PDB file of N, CA, C and O in Angstrom:
ATOM      1  N   MET A   1      -3.196  -5.681 -16.987  1.00  0.00           N
ATOM      2  CA  MET A   1      -2.655  -4.759 -15.921  1.00  0.00           C
ATOM      3  C   MET A   1      -3.991  -5.242 -14.783  1.00  0.00           C
ATOM      4  O   MET A   1      -5.186  -5.235 -15.079  1.00  0.00           O
ATOM      5  N   SER A   2      -3.485  -5.589 -13.632  1.00  0.00           N
ATOM      6  CA  SER A   2      -4.840  -5.625 -12.736  1.00  0.00           C
ATOM      7  C   SER A   2      -5.242  -4.493 -12.261  1.00  0.00           C
ATOM      8  O   SER A   2      -4.512  -3.511 -12.398  1.00  0.00           O
ATOM      9  N   LYS A   3      -6.428  -4.387 -11.631  1.00  0.00           N
ATOM     10  CA  LYS A   3      -6.733  -2.896 -11.114  1.00  0.00           C
ATOM     11  C   LYS A   3      -6.579  -3.007  -9.482  1.00  0.00           C
ATOM     12  O   LYS A   3      -7.040  -2.061  -8.844  1.00  0.00           O
ATOM     13  N   TYR A   4      -6.046  -3.950  -8.844  1.00  0.00           N
ATOM     14  CA  TYR A   4      -6.093  -4.085  -7.439  1.00  0.00           C
ATOM     15  C   TYR A   4      -4.724  -3.024  -7.250  1.00  0.00           C
ATOM     16  O   TYR A   4      -3.771  -2.697  -7.958  1.00  0.00           O
ATOM     17  N   GLU A   5      -5.203  -2.706  -5.910  1.00  0.00           N
ATOM     18  CA  GLU A   5      -4.143  -1.578  -5.232  1.00  0.00           C
ATOM     19  C   GLU A   5      -2.795  -2.612  -4.905  1.00  0.00           C
ATOM     20  O   GLU A   5      -2.882  -3.751  -4.448  1.00  0.00           O
ATOM     21  N   VAL A   6      -1.858  -2.075  -5.176  1.00  0.00           N
ATOM     22  CA  VAL A   6      -0.564  -2.681  -5.017  1.00  0.00           C
ATOM     23  C   VAL A   6       0.361  -1.747  -4.240  1.00  0.00           C
ATOM     24  O   VAL A   6       0.470  -0.540  -4.456  1.00  0.00           O
ATOM     25  N   ILE A   7       1.002  -2.434  -3.326  1.00  0.00           N
ATOM     26  CA  ILE A   7       1.795  -1.621  -2.269  1.00  0.00           C
ATOM     27  C   ILE A   7       3.259  -2.160  -2.238  1.00  0.00           C
ATOM     28  O   ILE A   7       3.516  -3.298  -1.847  1.00  0.00           O
ATOM     29  N   ILE A   8       4.143  -1.334  -2.646  1.00  0.00           N
ATOM     30  CA  ILE A   8       5.493  -1.643  -2.965  1.00  0.00           C
ATOM     31  C   ILE A   8       6.424  -1.001  -1.820  1.00  0.00           C
ATOM     32  O   ILE A   8       6.216   0.139  -1.403  1.00  0.00           O
ATOM     33  N   PHE A   9       7.498  -1.841  -1.327  1.00  0.00           N
ATOM     34  CA  PHE A   9       8.159  -1.160  -0.501  1.00  0.00           C
ATOM     35  C   PHE A   9       9.764  -1.934  -0.497  1.00  0.00           C
ATOM     36  O   PHE A   9       9.872  -3.052  -1.001  1.00  0.00           O
ATOM     37  N   TRP A  10      10.495  -1.511  -0.129  1.00  0.00           N
ATOM     38  CA  TRP A  10      11.984  -1.830  -0.182  1.00  0.00           C
ATOM     39  C   TRP A  10      12.257  -2.480   0.839  1.00  0.00           C
ATOM     40  O   TRP A  10      11.917  -1.870   1.853  1.00  0.00           O
ATOM     41  N   SER A  11      12.902  -3.831   1.103  1.00  0.00           N
ATOM     42  CA  SER A  11      13.007  -4.882   2.133  1.00  0.00           C
ATOM     43  C   SER A  11      14.677  -5.109   2.301  1.00  0.00           C
ATOM     44  O   SER A  11      15.355  -5.806   1.546  1.00  0.00           O
ATOM     45  N   GLU A  12      15.169  -4.365   3.457  1.00  0.00           N
ATOM     46  CA  GLU A  12      16.625  -4.710   3.768  1.00  0.00           C
ATOM     47  C   GLU A  12      16.934  -6.047   3.761  1.00  0.00           C
ATOM     48  O   GLU A  12      17.876  -6.612   3.206  1.00  0.00           O
ATOM     49  N   ALA A  13      15.867  -6.587   4.568  1.00  0.00           N
ATOM     50  CA  ALA A  13      16.285  -7.915   5.025  1.00  0.00           C
ATOM     51  C   ALA A  13      16.344  -8.888   3.780  1.00  0.00           C
ATOM     52  O   ALA A  13      17.193  -9.779   3.818  1.00  0.00           O
ATOM     53  N   ASP A  14      15.574  -8.800   2.760  1.00  0.00           N
ATOM     54  CA  ASP A  14      15.362  -9.319   1.498  1.00  0.00           C
ATOM     55  C   ASP A  14      16.434  -8.910   0.345  1.00  0.00           C
ATOM     56  O   ASP A  14      16.798  -9.637  -0.579  1.00  0.00           O
ATOM     57  N   ASN A  15      16.892  -7.467   0.633  1.00  0.00           N
ATOM     58  CA  ASN A  15      17.696  -6.876  -0.301  1.00  0.00           C
ATOM     59  C   ASN A  15      16.753  -6.927  -1.800  1.00  0.00           C
ATOM     60  O   ASN A  15      17.218  -7.346  -2.860  1.00  0.00           O
ATOM     61  N   SER A  16      15.324  -6.397  -1.620  1.00  0.00           N
ATOM     62  CA  SER A  16      14.943  -6.539  -2.875  1.00  0.00           C
ATOM     63  C   SER A  16      13.887  -5.519  -2.643  1.00  0.00           C
ATOM     64  O   SER A  16      13.941  -5.001  -1.528  1.00  0.00           O
ATOM     65  N   PHE A  17      12.916  -5.097  -3.450  1.00  0.00           N
ATOM     66  CA  PHE A  17      11.614  -4.683  -3.544  1.00  0.00           C
ATOM     67  C   PHE A  17      10.570  -5.622  -3.492  1.00  0.00           C
ATOM     68  O   PHE A  17      10.535  -6.580  -4.265  1.00  0.00           O
ATOM     69  N   ILE A  18       9.546  -5.370  -2.462  1.00  0.00           N
ATOM     70  CA  ILE A  18       8.536  -6.235  -2.074  1.00  0.00           C
ATOM     71  C   ILE A  18       7.013  -5.699  -2.702  1.00  0.00           C
ATOM     72  O   ILE A  18       6.830  -4.510  -2.441  1.00  0.00           O
ATOM     73  N   ALA A  19       6.152  -6.191  -3.294  1.00  0.00           N
ATOM     74  CA  ALA A  19       5.132  -5.815  -3.502  1.00  0.00           C
ATOM     75  C   ALA A  19       4.062  -6.807  -3.115  1.00  0.00           C
ATOM     76  O   ALA A  19       4.261  -8.015  -3.245  1.00  0.00           O
ATOM     77  N   GLU A  20       2.835  -6.278  -2.602  1.00  0.00           N
ATOM     78  CA  GLU A  20       1.956  -6.997  -2.061  1.00  0.00           C
ATOM     79  C   GLU A  20       0.464  -6.357  -2.593  1.00  0.00           C
ATOM     80  O   GLU A  20       0.290  -5.176  -2.892  1.00  0.00           O
ATOM     81  N   VAL A  21      -0.440  -7.302  -2.629  1.00  0.00           N
ATOM     82  CA  VAL A  21      -1.724  -6.802  -3.013  1.00  0.00           C
ATOM     83  C   VAL A  21      -2.696  -7.025  -1.737  1.00  0.00           C
ATOM     84  O   VAL A  21      -3.009  -8.154  -1.359  1.00  0.00           O
ATOM     85  N   PRO A  22      -3.078  -6.007  -1.200  1.00  0.00           N
ATOM     86  CA  PRO A  22      -3.727  -6.240   0.071  1.00  0.00           C
ATOM     87  C   PRO A  22      -5.006  -7.024  -0.101  1.00  0.00           C
ATOM     88  O   PRO A  22      -5.256  -7.954   0.665  1.00  0.00           O
ATOM     89  N   GLU A  23      -5.980  -6.618  -1.264  1.00  0.00           N
ATOM     90  CA  GLU A  23      -7.138  -7.503  -1.187  1.00  0.00           C
ATOM     91  C   GLU A  23      -7.139  -8.855  -1.359  1.00  0.00           C
ATOM     92  O   GLU A  23      -8.134  -9.549  -1.147  1.00  0.00           O
ATOM     93  N   LEU A  24      -5.694  -9.429  -1.869  1.00  0.00           N
ATOM     94  CA  LEU A  24      -5.813 -10.754  -2.259  1.00  0.00           C
ATOM     95  C   LEU A  24      -4.708 -11.514  -1.416  1.00  0.00           C
ATOM     96  O   LEU A  24      -3.585 -11.745  -1.863  1.00  0.00           O
ATOM     97  N   PRO A  25      -5.186 -11.921  -0.012  1.00  0.00           N
ATOM     98  CA  PRO A  25      -4.247 -12.483   0.948  1.00  0.00           C
ATOM     99  C   PRO A  25      -3.174 -13.338   0.248  1.00  0.00           C
ATOM    100  O   PRO A  25      -3.322 -14.072  -0.729  1.00  0.00           O
ATOM    101  N   GLY A  26      -1.861 -13.034   1.092  1.00  0.00           N
ATOM    102  CA  GLY A  26      -0.516 -13.861   0.663  1.00  0.00           C
ATOM    103  C   GLY A  26      -0.305 -13.475  -0.685  1.00  0.00           C
ATOM    104  O   GLY A  26       0.679 -14.057  -1.140  1.00  0.00           O
ATOM    105  N   CYS A  27      -0.907 -12.642  -1.578  1.00  0.00           N
ATOM    106  CA  CYS A  27      -0.193 -12.334  -2.971  1.00  0.00           C
ATOM    107  C   CYS A  27       0.910 -11.416  -2.810  1.00  0.00           C
ATOM    108  O   CYS A  27       0.734 -10.259  -2.427  1.00  0.00           O
ATOM    109  N   MET A  28       1.926 -11.847  -3.062  1.00  0.00           N
ATOM    110  CA  MET A  28       3.051 -10.918  -2.861  1.00  0.00           C
ATOM    111  C   MET A  28       4.338 -11.473  -3.904  1.00  0.00           C
ATOM    112  O   MET A  28       4.445 -12.598  -4.393  1.00  0.00           O
ATOM    113  N   ALA A  29       5.244 -10.321  -4.064  1.00  0.00           N
ATOM    114  CA  ALA A  29       6.472 -10.810  -4.966  1.00  0.00           C
ATOM    115  C   ALA A  29       7.430  -9.839  -4.844  1.00  0.00           C
ATOM    116  O   ALA A  29       7.164  -8.714  -4.421  1.00  0.00           O
ATOM    117  N   ASP A  30       8.603 -10.211  -5.205  1.00  0.00           N
ATOM    118  CA  ASP A  30       9.982  -9.532  -5.194  1.00  0.00           C
ATOM    119  C   ASP A  30      10.446  -9.330  -6.302  1.00  0.00           C
ATOM    120  O   ASP A  30      10.146  -9.980  -7.304  1.00  0.00           O
ATOM    121  N   GLY A  31      11.165  -8.488  -6.260  1.00  0.00           N
ATOM    122  CA  GLY A  31      12.176  -8.230  -7.579  1.00  0.00           C
ATOM    123  C   GLY A  31      13.245  -7.063  -7.001  1.00  0.00           C
ATOM    124  O   GLY A  31      13.121  -6.544  -5.891  1.00  0.00           O
ATOM    125  N   ALA A  32      14.341  -6.742  -7.979  1.00  0.00           N
ATOM    126  CA  ALA A  32      15.482  -6.093  -7.849  1.00  0.00           C
ATOM    127  C   ALA A  32      15.165  -4.814  -8.018  1.00  0.00           C
ATOM    128  O   ALA A  32      15.853  -3.976  -7.434  1.00  0.00           O
ATOM    129  N   THR A  33      14.208  -4.449  -8.736  1.00  0.00           N
ATOM    130  CA  THR A  33      13.860  -2.985  -9.165  1.00  0.00           C
ATOM    131  C   THR A  33      12.233  -2.921  -8.894  1.00  0.00           C
ATOM    132  O   THR A  33      11.538  -3.839  -8.458  1.00  0.00           O
ATOM    133  N   ARG A  34      11.780  -1.500  -9.294  1.00  0.00           N
ATOM    134  CA  ARG A  34      10.313  -1.451  -8.966  1.00  0.00           C
ATOM    135  C   ARG A  34       9.886  -2.035 -10.217  1.00  0.00           C
ATOM    136  O   ARG A  34       8.907  -2.739  -9.970  1.00  0.00           O
ATOM    137  N   GLN A  35      10.181  -2.068 -11.484  1.00  0.00           N
ATOM    138  CA  GLN A  35       9.963  -2.646 -12.850  1.00  0.00           C
ATOM    139  C   GLN A  35       9.784  -4.238 -12.814  1.00  0.00           C
ATOM    140  O   GLN A  35       8.885  -4.916 -13.313  1.00  0.00           O
ATOM    141  N   GLU A  36      10.995  -4.664 -12.018  1.00  0.00           N
ATOM    142  CA  GLU A  36      10.674  -6.310 -11.923  1.00  0.00           C
ATOM    143  C   GLU A  36       9.790  -6.550 -10.977  1.00  0.00           C
ATOM    144  O   GLU A  36       8.990  -7.465 -11.173  1.00  0.00           O
ATOM    145  N   VAL A  37       9.734  -5.828  -9.807  1.00  0.00           N
ATOM    146  CA  VAL A  37       8.571  -6.377  -9.074  1.00  0.00           C
ATOM    147  C   VAL A  37       7.222  -6.308  -9.447  1.00  0.00           C
ATOM    148  O   VAL A  37       6.330  -7.013  -8.975  1.00  0.00           O
ATOM    149  N   LEU A  38       7.066  -5.242 -10.502  1.00  0.00           N
ATOM    150  CA  LEU A  38       5.629  -5.185 -10.893  1.00  0.00           C
ATOM    151  C   LEU A  38       5.363  -6.183 -11.872  1.00  0.00           C
ATOM    152  O   LEU A  38       4.234  -6.668 -11.940  1.00  0.00           O
ATOM    153  N   ALA A  39       6.302  -6.557 -12.659  1.00  0.00           N
ATOM    154  CA  ALA A  39       6.184  -7.545 -13.666  1.00  0.00           C
ATOM    155  C   ALA A  39       5.840  -8.938 -12.924  1.00  0.00           C
ATOM    156  O   ALA A  39       4.803  -9.590 -13.044  1.00  0.00           O
ATOM    157  N   ASN A  40       6.951  -9.226 -12.137  1.00  0.00           N
ATOM    158  CA  ASN A  40       6.709 -10.456 -11.129  1.00  0.00           C
ATOM    159  C   ASN A  40       5.021 -10.579 -10.531  1.00  0.00           C
ATOM    160  O   ASN A  40       4.299 -11.568 -10.654  1.00  0.00           O
ATOM    161  N   LEU A  41       4.682  -9.331  -9.897  1.00  0.00           N
ATOM    162  CA  LEU A  41       3.492  -9.279  -9.340  1.00  0.00           C
ATOM    163  C   LEU A  41       2.569  -9.586 -10.356  1.00  0.00           C
ATOM    164  O   LEU A  41       1.856 -10.524 -10.001  1.00  0.00           O
ATOM    165  N   GLU A  42       2.313  -9.184 -11.430  1.00  0.00           N
ATOM    166  CA  GLU A  42       1.428  -9.410 -12.619  1.00  0.00           C
ATOM    167  C   GLU A  42       1.105 -10.761 -12.701  1.00  0.00           C
ATOM    168  O   GLU A  42      -0.079 -11.098 -12.673  1.00  0.00           O
ATOM    169  N   ILE A  43       2.203 -11.767 -12.821  1.00  0.00           N
ATOM    170  CA  ILE A  43       1.894 -13.071 -12.994  1.00  0.00           C
ATOM    171  C   ILE A  43       1.648 -13.659 -11.720  1.00  0.00           C
ATOM    172  O   ILE A  43       1.044 -14.730 -11.785  1.00  0.00           O
ATOM    173  N   ILE A  44       1.981 -13.215 -10.456  1.00  0.00           N
ATOM    174  CA  ILE A  44       1.472 -13.913  -9.290  1.00  0.00           C
ATOM    175  C   ILE A  44      -0.061 -13.683  -9.122  1.00  0.00           C
ATOM    176  O   ILE A  44      -0.817 -14.583  -8.755  1.00  0.00           O
ATOM    177  N   ILE A  45      -0.497 -12.327  -9.435  1.00  0.00           N
ATOM    178  CA  ILE A  45      -1.859 -12.116  -9.344  1.00  0.00           C
ATOM    179  C   ILE A  45      -2.671 -12.895 -10.318  1.00  0.00           C
ATOM    180  O   ILE A  45      -3.810 -13.268 -10.039  1.00  0.00           O
ATOM    181  N   ASP A  46      -2.110 -13.136 -11.430  1.00  0.00           N
ATOM    182  CA  ASP A  46      -2.999 -13.945 -12.310  1.00  0.00           C
ATOM    183  C   ASP A  46      -2.974 -15.335 -11.795  1.00  0.00           C
ATOM    184  O   ASP A  46      -4.033 -15.948 -11.926  1.00  0.00           O
ATOM    185  N   GLU A  47      -2.011 -15.943 -11.249  1.00  0.00           N
ATOM    186  CA  GLU A  47      -1.858 -17.215 -10.654  1.00  0.00           C
ATOM    187  C   GLU A  47      -2.699 -17.534  -9.349  1.00  0.00           C
ATOM    188  O   GLU A  47      -3.031 -18.668  -9.004  1.00  0.00           O
ATOM    189  N   TRP A  48      -2.998 -16.335  -8.665  1.00  0.00           N
ATOM    190  CA  TRP A  48      -3.651 -16.224  -7.450  1.00  0.00           C
ATOM    191  C   TRP A  48      -5.122 -16.340  -7.780  1.00  0.00           C
ATOM    192  O   TRP A  48      -5.826 -17.040  -7.052  1.00  0.00           O
ATOM    193  N   LEU A  49      -5.743 -15.590  -9.017  1.00  0.00           N
ATOM    194  CA  LEU A  49      -7.054 -15.610  -9.267  1.00  0.00           C
ATOM    195  C   LEU A  49      -7.290 -16.938 -10.047  1.00  0.00           C
ATOM    196  O   LEU A  49      -8.393 -17.456  -9.872  1.00  0.00           O
ATOM    197  N   GLU A  50      -6.382 -17.588 -10.913  1.00  0.00           N
ATOM    198  CA  GLU A  50      -6.837 -18.670 -11.391  1.00  0.00           C
ATOM    199  C   GLU A  50      -6.784 -19.881 -10.063  1.00  0.00           C
ATOM    200  O   GLU A  50      -7.655 -20.750 -10.032  1.00  0.00           O
ATOM    201  N   THR A  51      -5.941 -19.846  -9.244  1.00  0.00           N
ATOM    202  CA  THR A  51      -6.085 -20.697  -8.143  1.00  0.00           C
ATOM    203  C   THR A  51      -7.285 -20.760  -7.514  1.00  0.00           C
ATOM    204  O   THR A  51      -7.861 -21.806  -7.214  1.00  0.00           O
ATOM    205  N   ALA A  52      -7.755 -19.424  -7.266  1.00  0.00           N
ATOM    206  CA  ALA A  52      -9.066 -19.127  -6.500  1.00  0.00           C
ATOM    207  C   ALA A  52     -10.124 -19.655  -7.075  1.00  0.00           C
ATOM    208  O   ALA A  52     -10.939 -20.361  -6.481  1.00  0.00           O
ATOM    209  N   ALA A  53     -10.187 -19.285  -8.500  1.00  0.00           N
ATOM    210  CA  ALA A  53     -11.220 -19.812  -9.329  1.00  0.00           C
ATOM    211  C   ALA A  53     -11.205 -21.239  -9.508  1.00  0.00           C
ATOM    212  O   ALA A  53     -12.305 -21.792  -9.504  1.00  0.00           O
ATOM    213  N   ALA A  54     -10.240 -21.900  -9.655  1.00  0.00           N
ATOM    214  CA  ALA A  54     -10.098 -23.452  -9.525  1.00  0.00           C
ATOM    215  C   ALA A  54     -10.680 -24.158  -8.181  1.00  0.00           C
ATOM    216  O   ALA A  54     -11.238 -25.255  -8.172  1.00  0.00           O
ATOM    217  N   LEU A  55     -10.462 -23.377  -7.106  1.00  0.00           N
ATOM    218  CA  LEU A  55     -10.837 -23.892  -5.860  1.00  0.00           C
ATOM    219  C   LEU A  55     -12.044 -23.402  -5.505  1.00  0.00           C
ATOM    220  O   LEU A  55     -12.473 -23.707  -4.393  1.00  0.00           O
ATOM    221  N   GLY A  56     -12.821 -22.558  -6.369  1.00  0.00           N
ATOM    222  CA  GLY A  56     -14.173 -22.403  -6.086  1.00  0.00           C
ATOM    223  C   GLY A  56     -14.228 -21.007  -4.883  1.00  0.00           C
ATOM    224  O   GLY A  56     -15.244 -20.661  -4.279  1.00  0.00           O
ATOM    225  N   ARG A  57     -13.159 -20.508  -4.786  1.00  0.00           N
ATOM    226  CA  ARG A  57     -13.390 -19.311  -3.883  1.00  0.00           C
ATOM    227  C   ARG A  57     -13.637 -18.041  -4.492  1.00  0.00           C
ATOM    228  O   ARG A  57     -13.220 -17.794  -5.623  1.00  0.00           O
ATOM    229  N   GLU A  58     -14.358 -17.135  -3.740  1.00  0.00           N
ATOM    230  CA  GLU A  58     -14.582 -15.834  -3.795  1.00  0.00           C
ATOM    231  C   GLU A  58     -13.638 -15.038  -4.417  1.00  0.00           C
ATOM    232  O   GLU A  58     -12.623 -14.924  -3.730  1.00  0.00           O
ATOM    233  N   ILE A  59     -13.607 -14.442  -5.479  1.00  0.00           N
ATOM    234  CA  ILE A  59     -12.672 -13.549  -6.020  1.00  0.00           C
ATOM    235  C   ILE A  59     -13.089 -12.285  -5.489  1.00  0.00           C
ATOM    236  O   ILE A  59     -14.313 -12.162  -5.544  1.00  0.00           O
ATOM    237  N   PRO A  60     -12.441 -11.223  -4.954  1.00  0.00           N
ATOM    238  CA  PRO A  60     -12.724 -10.002  -4.729  1.00  0.00           C
ATOM    239  C   PRO A  60     -12.573  -8.838  -5.779  1.00  0.00           C
ATOM    240  O   PRO A  60     -11.563  -8.626  -6.449  1.00  0.00           O
ATOM    241  N   GLU A  61     -13.660  -8.173  -5.808  1.00  0.00           N
ATOM    242  CA  GLU A  61     -13.550  -7.096  -7.080  1.00  0.00           C
ATOM    243  C   GLU A  61     -12.541  -5.905  -6.413  1.00  0.00           C
ATOM    244  O   GLU A  61     -12.448  -5.531  -5.244  1.00  0.00           O
ATOM    245  N   PRO A  62     -11.812  -5.456  -7.656  1.00  0.00           N
ATOM    246  CA  PRO A  62     -10.973  -4.407  -6.999  1.00  0.00           C
ATOM    247  C   PRO A  62     -11.815  -3.225  -6.357  1.00  0.00           C
ATOM    248  O   PRO A  62     -12.958  -2.941  -6.714  1.00  0.00           O
ATOM    249  N   LYS A  63     -11.121  -2.590  -5.390  1.00  0.00           N
ATOM    250  CA  LYS A  63     -11.847  -1.561  -4.753  1.00  0.00           C
ATOM    251  C   LYS A  63     -11.142  -0.470  -5.104  1.00  0.00           C
ATOM    252  O   LYS A  63     -11.575   0.578  -4.626  1.00  0.00           O
ATOM    253  N   GLY A  64     -10.042  -0.377  -5.899  1.00  0.00           N
ATOM    254  CA  GLY A  64      -9.284   0.968  -5.771  1.00  0.00           C
ATOM    255  C   GLY A  64      -8.441   1.227  -4.532  1.00  0.00           C
ATOM    256  O   GLY A  64      -8.329   0.358  -3.668  1.00  0.00           O
ATOM    257  N   ARG A  65      -7.926   2.254  -4.449  1.00  0.00           N
ATOM    258  CA  ARG A  65      -7.309   2.904  -3.210  1.00  0.00           C
ATOM    259  C   ARG A  65      -7.989   2.594  -2.064  1.00  0.00           C
ATOM    260  O   ARG A  65      -9.169   2.865  -1.844  1.00  0.00           O
ATOM    261  N   LEU A  66      -7.051   1.888  -1.166  1.00  0.00           N
ATOM    262  CA  LEU A  66      -7.736   1.352   0.204  1.00  0.00           C
ATOM    263  C   LEU A  66      -7.258   2.294   1.329  1.00  0.00           C
ATOM    264  O   LEU A  66      -7.998   2.494   2.292  1.00  0.00           O
ATOM    265  N   PHE A  67      -6.056   2.875   1.241  1.00  0.00           N
ATOM    266  CA  PHE A  67      -5.491   3.527   2.201  1.00  0.00           C
ATOM    267  C   PHE A  67      -5.019   5.051   1.743  1.00  0.00           C
ATOM    268  O   PHE A  67      -4.544   5.339   0.644  1.00  0.00           O
ATOM    269  N   TYR A  68      -5.221   5.801   2.658  1.00  0.00           N
ATOM    270  CA  TYR A  68      -4.938   7.332   2.393  1.00  0.00           C
ATOM    271  C   TYR A  68      -3.939   7.755   3.536  1.00  0.00           C
ATOM    272  O   TYR A  68      -4.008   7.478   4.733  1.00  0.00           O
ATOM    273  N   ALA A  69      -2.973   8.512   2.850  1.00  0.00           N
ATOM    274  CA  ALA A  69      -1.891   9.394   3.720  1.00  0.00           C
ATOM    275  C   ALA A  69      -2.480  10.562   4.431  1.00  0.00           C
ATOM    276  O   ALA A  69      -1.765  11.295   5.114  1.00  0.00           O
TER     277      ALA A  69
END
């Protein structure tokens, strides 16, 4: 399980939950349930990190909670 902040929201347009990782640009997944979107996102995070490493790009350290209500 990654330590990056995850934002989950419902998308009427997509008729699914969307999860994004603000610290990893473009890192998003979708799913029919919150559990599914989180499982899908873990795969996408791993792929994002592997791709960044292969391309020699900087991988941000997880900062924890970025936004406050």
